[in-house]
C-alpha positions in Angstrom: 10.6 13.0 12.7 7.4 11.0 12.6 6.7 8.2 10.2 3.1 7.1 9.7 2.6 3.3 9.6 0.0 1.5 7.5 -1.0 -1.3 9.8 -1.5 -3.9 7.1 0.4 -7.0 6.2 1.6 -5.5 2.9 4.0 -3.2 4.9 5.3 -6.0 7.1 8.6 -6.3 5.2 9.3 -2.6 5.6 8.6 -2.5 9.3 10.8 -5.6 9.9 13.5 -3.7 8.0 13.1 -0.6 10.2 13.1 -2.7 13.3 16.5 -4.1 12.5 17.9 -0.8 11.2 20.3 1.4 13.4 17.8 4.2 13.7 17.0 6.3 16.8 14.6 4.6 19.2 12.5 7.8 19.3 11.9 7.4 15.5 11.0 3.7 15.9 8.6 4.5 18.7 6.9 7.2 16.6 6.1 4.5 14.0 4.4 2.3 16.6 2.4 5.3 17.8 1.4 6.8 14.5 -0.2 3.8 12.8 -3.5 4.0 10.9 -5.2 3.2 7.6 -4.1 4.9 4.3 -6.8 7.6 4.1 -6.0 8.8 7.6 -2.3 9.0 6.9 -3.1 11.0 3.8 -4.7 13.7 6.0 -2.0 13.5 8.6 0.8 14.0 6.1 -0.9 17.0 4.4 -1.5 18.6 7.8 2.1 17.8 8.8 1.1 15.8 11.9 3.5 13.2 10.4 6.5 13.7 8.2 6.5 10.6 5.9 4.3 7.7 5.1 3.4 5.3 2.3 0.1 6.9 1.3 -2.5 6.4 -1.4 -1.1 7.1 -4.9 -3.9 9.4 -5.7 -3.1 11.5 -2.6 0.7 11.5 -3.2 0.4 14.1 -6.0 -0.6 16.8 -3.4 1.6 20.0 -4.0 2.8 20.0 -0.4 4.5 16.6 -0.7 7.6 15.1 -2.3 7.6 11.6 -3.5 10.2 8.8 -3.4 10.5 5.9 -5.9 9.2 3.4 -3.3 5.7 2.2 -2.9 3.3 -0.7 -2.7 2.9 -2.1 -6.2 1.2 -5.2 -7.5 2.9 -6.9 -10.4 -0.4 -8.5 -11.4 -2.8 -9.9 -8.9 -2.9 -8.4 -5.4 -5.6 -10.3 -3.4 -5.9 -7.5 -0.8 -7.8 -4.9 -3.0 -11.0 -6.4 -4.1 -14.5 -5.6 -5.2 -17.7 -7.5 -4.8 -20.3 -6.9 -7.4 -23.9 -6.2 -6.4 -24.0 -3.5 -3.7 -22.1 -0.4 -4.4 -20.0 0.9 -1.5 -16.7 2.7 -1.2 -14.0 1.7 1.3 -13.4 4.8 3.5 -9.8 3.7 4.1 -8.5 4.1 0.6 -9.0 6.9 -2.0 -6.8 5.1 -4.6 -8.8 1.9 -4.6 -12.1 3.7 -4.8 -10.8 5.7 -7.8 -9.4 2.5 -9.4 -12.9 0.9 -9.3 -14.2 3.9 -11.3 -11.3 3.8 -13.8 -11.9 0.1 -14.4 -15.7 0.7 -14.7 -16.5 -1.8 -12.0 -19.3 -1.1 -9.5 -19.6 -3.0 -6.3 -18.3 -3.0 -2.7 -14.7 -2.1 -2.4 -12.6 -3.7 0.4 -8.9 -3.3 1.0 -6.2 -4.4 3.4 -6.0 -7.5 5.6 -9.7 -8.0 5.8 -9.9 -8.0 2.0 -7.1 -10.5 1.9 -8.9 -12.8 4.3 -12.2 -12.6 2.4 -10.5 -13.3 -0.9 -8.6 -16.3 0.4 -11.8 -17.8 1.8 -14.0 -17.2 -1.3 -11.9 -16.1 -4.3 -14.8 -16.6 -6.8 -16.9 -14.0 -5.0 -14.6 -11.1 -5.6 -12.8 -9.3 -8.4 -9.1 -8.8 -7.7 -8.5 -5.2 -8.8 -4.8 -5.6 -9.3 -5.4 -8.4 -11.7 -8.2 -6.5 -13.4 -5.9 -3.5 -13.9 -3.1 -5.7 -15.3 -5.6 -7.4 -17.7 -6.6 -4.0 -19.0 -3.3 -2.1 -19.1 -0.6 -4.8 -19.0 1.3 -2.8 -16.3 1.7 -3.0 -12.6 -0.5 -1.0 -10.3 1.0 1.3 -7.6 -1.4 1.4 -4.7 0.7 3.6 -2.4 3.8 5.8 -2.7 6.3 7.0 -0.1 5.6 10.7 0.4 7.3 13.2 2.6 7.1 16.8 3.8 10.4 16.9 5.7 13.9 15.3 5.6 13.6 14.1 2.1 17.2 12.9 1.9 16.9 10.9 5.1 13.8 9.1 3.9 15.1 8.5 0.4 18.3 6.9 1.8 16.2 4.7 4.1 13.9 3.6 1.3 16.8 2.9 -1.1 18.4 0.6 1.5 15.1 -1.2 2.0 14.6 -1.8 -1.7 18.1 -3.4 -2.0 17.6 -5.8 0.8 15.9 -9.2 0.8 13.8 -9.1 4.0 13.5 -12.2 6.1 10.4 -12.2 8.3 11.1 -14.0 11.6 8.8 -16.9 12.4 7.5 -15.4 15.6 6.5 -12.2 13.8 4.8 -14.2 11.1 2.9 -16.3 13.6 1.8 -13.2 15.5 0.4 -11.6 12.4 -1.2 -14.9 11.4 -3.0 -15.2 14.7 -4.1 -11.6 14.9 -5.3 -11.4 11.3 -6.8 -14.9 11.0 -4.6 -15.7 7.9 -2.3 -18.6 7.6 1.4 -17.9 7.7 2.0 -19.6 4.4 -0.7 -17.5 2.8 0.9 -14.4 4.1 4.3 -15.4 2.6 2.6 -16.2 -0.8 0.8 -12.9 -0.7 3.9 -10.9 -0.1 5.5 -12.4 -3.2 2.8 -10.6 -5.2 4.1 -7.2 -4.1 7.0 -5.0 -5.1 8.3 -1.9 -3.1 10.3 -0.5 -5.9 8.5 1.9 -8.3 10.5 0.9 -11.4 10.0 2.1 -15.0 7.0 -0.2 -15.6 5.3 0.6 -12.3 5.9 4.3 -13.0 4.2 3.9 -16.4 1.3 2.2 -14.7 1.0 5.0 -12.1 1.2 7.7 -14.8 -1.6 6.0 -16.8 -3.8 5.7 -13.7 -3.3 9.3 -12.6 -4.1 10.5 -16.2 -7.3 8.4 -16.1 -8.2 9.9 -12.8 -7.8 13.5 -14.2 -9.8 12.7 -17.2 -12.7 11.3 -15.1 -12.3 14.3 -12.7 -12.3 12.0 -9.7 
């Protein structure tokens, strides 16, 4: 089994959870090897190069995939999915965020991930937080990614269910490592992670359904 890893801070709690879980070493090694950005994982999952991953919500509806009620959801603000008005440009790393900009009717430069988080923390007034913009419009959470699988559904669902039930403590040495590599203060990382939920509950599911319906209507 091969799990594709989104190499962003937003998945740090899940990977700390996996690191501590009694899973086969070969499985854990595959996660370290198969890491990339969301759009690349979308392709890998559809072509069965990997067997499970948290992928863009808009790609998770592919007929070859089964989805699990775990994802990356922003309750309101998100800080790591932003848009700068003025020069229009898609972010090649995320199909969902590009579609969200269209659904919200906001034109500008879309940026996601750790680089977006760093930019937003440095100059919040220069960017629109797309999670906050969605919540202001719909009063629902936004699901940016959803756990999707093409093999061993029961195994991955059981793993995700355990993850959602646990409160994950991130060791200081891991936090410091991420802070140094990403150029973001450890306290800012901890505050950022408080904005996220990994459980697609009823409200998050309603937000996801509304977004996917808007995507279909706009034929994106």
